Structures are given as structure tokens and as C-alpha cells.
C-alpha positions as YAML, in Angstrom:
chain: A
units: angstrom
residues:
- id: 1
  name: MET
  ca: [0.15, 0.01, -0.25]
- id: 2
  name: LYS
  ca: [2.00, 3.31, -0.99]
- id: 3
  name: ALA
  ca: [1.03, 6.56, 0.51]
- id: 4
  name: ARG
  ca: [-0.53, 9.45, -1.07]
- id: 5
  name: ALA
  ca: [1.31, 12.24, -1.51]
- id: 6
  name: GLY
  ca: [1.13, 14.15, 2.09]
- id: 7
  name: GLU
  ca: [0.57, 11.29, 4.11]
- id: 8
  name: HIS
  ca: [2.56, 9.85, 6.31]
- id: 9
  name: PRO
  ca: [3.87, 6.22, 4.74]
- id: 10
  name: PHE
  ca: [3.12, 4.62, 7.80]
- id: 11
  name: GLY
  ca: [-0.09, 5.73, 8.10]
- id: 12
  name: ASP
  ca: [-2.79, 3.72, 6.69]
- id: 13
  name: PRO
  ca: [-0.49, 0.49, 8.02]
- id: 14
  name: GLY
  ca: [-0.25, 1.93, 11.02]
- id: 15
  name: GLN
  ca: [-4.02, 2.62, 11.62]
- id: 16
  name: LEU
  ca: [-5.00, -0.88, 10.59]
- id: 17
  name: ILE
  ca: [-2.35, -2.28, 13.23]
- id: 18
  name: ALA
  ca: [-3.97, 0.15, 15.61]
- id: 19
  name: LEU
  ca: [-7.90, -1.10, 14.81]
- id: 20
  name: GLY
  ca: [-6.15, -4.89, 14.62]
- id: 21
  name: ALA
  ca: [-4.91, -4.72, 17.70]
- id: 22
  name: PHE
  ca: [-7.72, -2.42, 19.04]
- id: 23
  name: LEU
  ca: [-10.55, -5.09, 18.53]
- id: 24
  name: VAL
  ca: [-8.12, -7.79, 20.23]
- id: 25
  name: VAL
  ca: [-8.16, -5.99, 23.35]
- id: 26
  name: TRP
  ca: [-11.67, -4.95, 23.64]
- id: 27
  name: ILE
  ca: [-12.91, -7.96, 22.59]
- id: 28
  name: GLY
  ca: [-10.86, -10.02, 24.58]
- id: 29
  name: ASP
  ca: [-11.06, -7.54, 27.98]
- id: 30
  name: SER
  ca: [-14.49, -6.97, 27.85]
- id: 31
  name: PHE
  ca: [-16.26, -10.43, 26.68]
- id: 32
  name: PHE
  ca: [-13.54, -13.09, 27.56]
- id: 33
  name: LEU
  ca: [-10.80, -11.82, 30.49]
- id: 34
  name: ARG
  ca: [-12.62, -8.98, 32.29]
- id: 35
  name: ALA
  ca: [-9.51, -7.81, 33.86]
- id: 36
  name: SER
  ca: [-10.26, -4.32, 33.95]
- id: 37
  name: THR
  ca: [-13.78, -3.42, 33.07]
- id: 38
  name: ALA
  ca: [-14.50, -3.55, 36.90]
- id: 39
  name: LEU
  ca: [-15.99, 0.35, 36.24]
- id: 40
  name: SER
  ca: [-18.74, -1.17, 34.66]
- id: 41
  name: ALA
  ca: [-20.21, -2.18, 37.71]
- id: 42
  name: PHE
  ca: [-20.49, 1.56, 39.16]
- id: 43
  name: VAL
  ca: [-21.69, 3.01, 35.41]
- id: 44
  name: PRO
  ca: [-25.14, 1.37, 34.15]
- id: 45
  name: LEU
  ca: [-25.19, -0.11, 30.47]
- id: 46
  name: ALA
  ca: [-28.18, 1.88, 29.79]
- id: 47
  name: VAL
  ca: [-25.58, 4.98, 30.48]
- id: 48
  name: ARG
  ca: [-22.44, 3.61, 28.81]
- id: 49
  name: LEU
  ca: [-25.01, 2.76, 25.35]
- id: 50
  name: ILE
  ca: [-26.35, 6.23, 25.33]
- id: 51
  name: VAL
  ca: [-22.67, 7.40, 25.65]
- id: 52
  name: CYS
  ca: [-21.94, 4.91, 22.88]
- id: 53
  name: ALA
  ca: [-24.05, 5.59, 20.71]
- id: 54
  name: VAL
  ca: [-23.77, 9.79, 20.75]
- id: 55
  name: LEU
  ca: [-19.90, 9.17, 19.96]
- id: 56
  name: LEU
  ca: [-20.33, 6.79, 17.30]
- id: 57
  name: ILE
  ca: [-23.15, 9.02, 15.92]
- id: 58
  name: VAL
  ca: [-20.87, 11.67, 15.34]
- id: 59
  name: ALA
  ca: [-18.18, 9.86, 14.69]
- id: 60
  name: LEU
  ca: [-20.34, 8.70, 11.78]
- id: 61
  name: LEU
  ca: [-21.03, 12.61, 10.64]
- id: 62
  name: LEU
  ca: [-17.54, 13.33, 10.54]
- id: 63
  name: PHE
  ca: [-16.75, 10.50, 8.77]
- id: 64
  name: ARG
  ca: [-19.17, 10.72, 6.08]
- id: 65
  name: SER
  ca: [-18.51, 14.62, 5.90]
- id: 66
  name: GLY
  ca: [-14.42, 14.24, 5.60]
- id: 67
  name: HIS
  ca: [-14.56, 11.03, 3.49]
- id: 68
  name: VAL
  ca: [-13.63, 13.51, 0.12]
- id: 69
  name: VAL
  ca: [-9.96, 13.21, 1.52]
- id: 70
  name: VAL
  ca: [-10.03, 10.36, 0.34]
- id: 71
  name: SER
  ca: [-12.61, 9.43, -2.43]
- id: 72
  name: HIS
  ca: [-11.11, 8.81, -5.82]
- id: 73
  name: GLU
  ca: [-13.79, 10.43, -8.01]
- id: 74
  name: ARG
  ca: [-13.23, 14.25, -6.50]
- id: 75
  name: ARG
  ca: [-10.11, 14.55, -4.64]
- id: 76
  name: PRO
  ca: [-9.83, 18.20, -3.87]
- id: 77
  name: THR
  ca: [-6.74, 20.11, -5.10]
- id: 78
  name: GLY
  ca: [-6.54, 22.69, -2.30]
- id: 79
  name: VAL
  ca: [-7.29, 23.29, 1.24]
- id: 80
  name: LEU
  ca: [-10.33, 22.11, 2.40]
- id: 81
  name: THR
  ca: [-12.54, 24.18, 4.62]
- id: 82
  name: THR
  ca: [-16.04, 22.68, 4.16]
- id: 83
  name: GLY
  ca: [-18.07, 20.21, 5.37]
- id: 84
  name: ALA
  ca: [-16.64, 18.55, 8.97]
- id: 85
  name: PHE
  ca: [-12.99, 20.79, 7.67]
- id: 86
  name: ARG
  ca: [-14.90, 23.10, 8.53]
- id: 87
  name: TYR
  ca: [-15.16, 23.04, 12.26]
- id: 88
  name: VAL
  ca: [-11.34, 20.44, 13.18]
- id: 89
  name: ARG
  ca: [-8.49, 19.43, 10.57]
- id: 90
  name: HIS
  ca: [-8.40, 15.86, 10.65]
- id: 91
  name: PRO
  ca: [-12.46, 14.71, 11.30]
- id: 92
  name: LEU
  ca: [-11.68, 11.06, 9.76]
- id: 93
  name: TYR
  ca: [-9.00, 10.80, 12.09]
- id: 94
  name: LEU
  ca: [-11.25, 12.30, 14.95]
- id: 95
  name: ALA
  ca: [-13.90, 10.25, 14.04]
- id: 96
  name: SER
  ca: [-11.88, 6.80, 14.52]
- id: 97
  name: LEU
  ca: [-10.88, 8.26, 17.81]
- id: 98
  name: LEU
  ca: [-14.50, 8.83, 18.70]
- id: 99
  name: THR
  ca: [-15.74, 5.32, 17.56]
- id: 100
  name: TYR
  ca: [-12.72, 3.69, 19.60]
- id: 101
  name: LEU
  ca: [-13.44, 5.89, 22.53]
- id: 102
  name: GLY
  ca: [-17.28, 4.56, 22.14]
- id: 103
  name: LEU
  ca: [-16.15, 1.46, 22.54]
- id: 104
  name: THR
  ca: [-14.68, 1.81, 25.41]
- id: 105
  name: VAL
  ca: [-17.10, 3.41, 27.01]
- id: 106
  name: SER
  ca: [-19.84, 0.59, 26.07]
- id: 107
  name: THR
  ca: [-17.63, -1.93, 28.44]
- id: 108
  name: ALA
  ca: [-15.57, 0.80, 30.36]
- id: 109
  name: SER
  ca: [-12.78, -1.25, 29.42]
- id: 110
  name: LEU
  ca: [-9.47, 0.42, 31.21]
- id: 111
  name: LEU
  ca: [-6.96, -1.92, 29.21]
- id: 112
  name: THR
  ca: [-8.96, -0.39, 25.78]
- id: 113
  name: LEU
  ca: [-8.84, 2.80, 27.29]
- id: 114
  name: GLY
  ca: [-5.01, 2.83, 27.42]
- id: 115
  name: LEU
  ca: [-4.98, 1.71, 23.88]
- id: 116
  name: THR
  ca: [-6.97, 4.13, 22.82]
- id: 117
  name: ILE
  ca: [-4.93, 6.71, 24.52]
- id: 118
  name: GLY
  ca: [-1.65, 5.37, 22.19]
- id: 119
  name: ILE
  ca: [-3.90, 5.31, 19.40]
- id: 120
  name: PHE
  ca: [-4.57, 9.33, 19.60]
- id: 121
  name: VAL
  ca: [-1.03, 9.28, 20.04]
- id: 122
  name: PHE
  ca: [-0.23, 8.10, 16.61]
- id: 123
  name: HIS
  ca: [-3.04, 9.64, 15.12]
- id: 124
  name: ASP
  ca: [-1.63, 12.96, 16.42]
- id: 125
  name: TYR
  ca: [2.00, 12.48, 15.10]
- id: 126
  name: ILE
  ca: [1.04, 11.16, 11.41]
- id: 127
  name: ALA
  ca: [-1.59, 14.58, 11.32]
- id: 128
  name: GLY
  ca: [1.32, 16.75, 12.49]
- id: 129
  name: TYR
  ca: [3.45, 15.17, 9.87]
- id: 130
  name: GLU
  ca: [0.42, 15.72, 7.35]
- id: 131
  name: GLU
  ca: [-0.11, 19.26, 8.52]
- id: 132
  name: ARG
  ca: [3.56, 19.84, 7.77]
- id: 133
  name: PHE
  ca: [3.33, 18.75, 4.20]
- id: 134
  name: MET
  ca: [0.41, 20.93, 3.71]
- id: 135
  name: GLU
  ca: [2.01, 23.78, 4.74]
- id: 136
  name: THR
  ca: [4.63, 23.15, 2.82]
- id: 137
  name: HIS
  ca: [2.72, 22.68, -0.24]
- id: 138
  name: PHE
  ca: [-0.32, 25.53, 0.46]
- id: 139
  name: GLY
  ca: [1.57, 28.46, 2.31]
- id: 140
  name: GLU
  ca: [-0.21, 30.82, 4.11]
- id: 141
  name: GLU
  ca: [-3.43, 29.44, 2.98]
- id: 142
  name: TYR
  ca: [-3.11, 26.54, 5.48]
- id: 143
  name: ALA
  ca: [-1.71, 28.62, 7.41]
- id: 144
  name: ARG
  ca: [-4.80, 30.77, 7.94]
- id: 145
  name: TYR
  ca: [-7.01, 27.70, 8.11]
- id: 146
  name: LYS
  ca: [-5.18, 26.44, 10.75]
- id: 147
  name: ARG
  ca: [-5.71, 29.38, 12.72]
- id: 148
  name: VAL
  ca: [-9.26, 29.27, 12.66]
- id: 149
  name: THR
  ca: [-9.93, 25.49, 12.84]
- id: 150
  name: GLY
  ca: [-8.96, 22.71, 15.85]
- id: 151
  name: LYS
  ca: [-6.96, 20.24, 15.29]
- id: 152
  name: TRP
  ca: [-9.03, 18.36, 16.77]
- id: 153
  name: ILE
  ca: [-11.53, 20.08, 19.28]
- id: 154
  name: PRO
  ca: [-13.61, 22.95, 17.05]
- id: 155
  name: ARG
  ca: [-12.69, 26.25, 18.12]
- id: 156
  name: ILE
  ca: [-15.80, 28.61, 18.84]
- id: 157
  name: PRO
  ca: [-16.15, 30.99, 15.78]
- id: 158
  name: ALA
  ca: [-15.38, 35.26, 15.58]
- id: 159
  name: ALA
  ca: [-18.84, 36.66, 16.07]
- id: 160
  name: SER
  ca: [-17.98, 39.48, 13.29]
- id: 161
  name: PRO
  ca: [-14.84, 39.58, 10.98]
- id: 162
  name: ALA
  ca: [-13.51, 42.40, 13.00]
- id: 163
  name: LYS
  ca: [-13.01, 40.14, 15.32]
- id: 164
  name: ALA
  ca: [-11.84, 37.00, 13.52]
- id: 165
  name: ARG
  ca: [-9.41, 39.16, 12.11]
- id: 166
  name: ALA
  ca: [-7.88, 40.60, 15.78]
- id: 167
  name: ARG
  ca: [-7.99, 37.08, 16.65]
- id: 168
  name: GLU
  ca: [-5.60, 36.49, 13.91]
- id: 169
  name: LYS
  ca: [-3.51, 39.25, 14.36]
- id: 170
  name: ASP
  ca: [-3.06, 38.16, 17.79]
- id: 171
  name: THR
  ca: [-1.75, 34.71, 17.19]
- id: 172
  name: ARG
  ca: [0.99, 35.34, 14.94]
...
């Protein structure tokens, strides 16, 4: 599997390995070993499933909106600032992380939570790699986008264009 321009060479294989490891640990700990699921006795299943459902719905929305960057029919040629990219710079990675978190919450597996944190570190690393490419490739356009869009957590937009310009000026 050859990485496309701007993608970390280990990004796709690393994500597949992370998915496989997550599923093995989550299924093994949550349904068989139950080595680290003691918290599930204190948080009702209904609450855990509602939180899981909300996280999975948000993940699905992010995935659907952000999938345009991997679409073979119409890959964007510039900095994408619409859809989910209007709110976060890495909606596909965030969708993946929210899915892992939702499944982790559903069974309250602490082993899986630890693995999810490790997967986040990996995603943050490959996202940083891709951002350096984008900065080199798109220059000020991407730098401006970074200043107003959160990497993982959406930023609250400024109330007016004047406040946006002032905030942008303050971040320089």
C-alpha cells in the first residue's frame, strides 16, 4: 500500500494495526477476560450505551463529511474548509478516535482506554506529519486555516469578521 502525497508512509498500515490491536484487546478484555472492566459495575449499561451511541453518531457524521479527501472520484486540490473540515482539521482521524472511545465506554475497559490513548498519540503524530506537508504545499492558505480551525476540538468562531481578524492578528 503506497502512501499518497502528504500522507505518512506508515499512516494506513499503522491504522490497520491499531484497529486490529484495538479489536483484540476490546473483545478479549470486555467479553472474555474482564480484567479491567470493574468500572462497569458502577456505571449503568444504559448510560454507557447512550454515550457510546452519541459518540458513534458523531463519528459517522464526521466520517461522511470528511470522506471527500479519500474519494477517488473527486479528491480536493486545495485546502478544504467546508463540511467537517470547517470545524476540525482531521475529521477522519477524529471519527476513528471517537469510535474507539465509544466502544471503550460501552464496556468500561481500562485496558482499551489505555490503548485508545496510544492510538490517539499515533493519530496526532501522523496528523502532524500531514500538516507539515500541507503547510509546505499550500503556504499561507493552510497557515490561515490552522489559525481558525481546531486540530481535534472545534474552535468557537468569532462573533464578527473584525473579531476574527483581531484574533488572527493576536495569534501571529
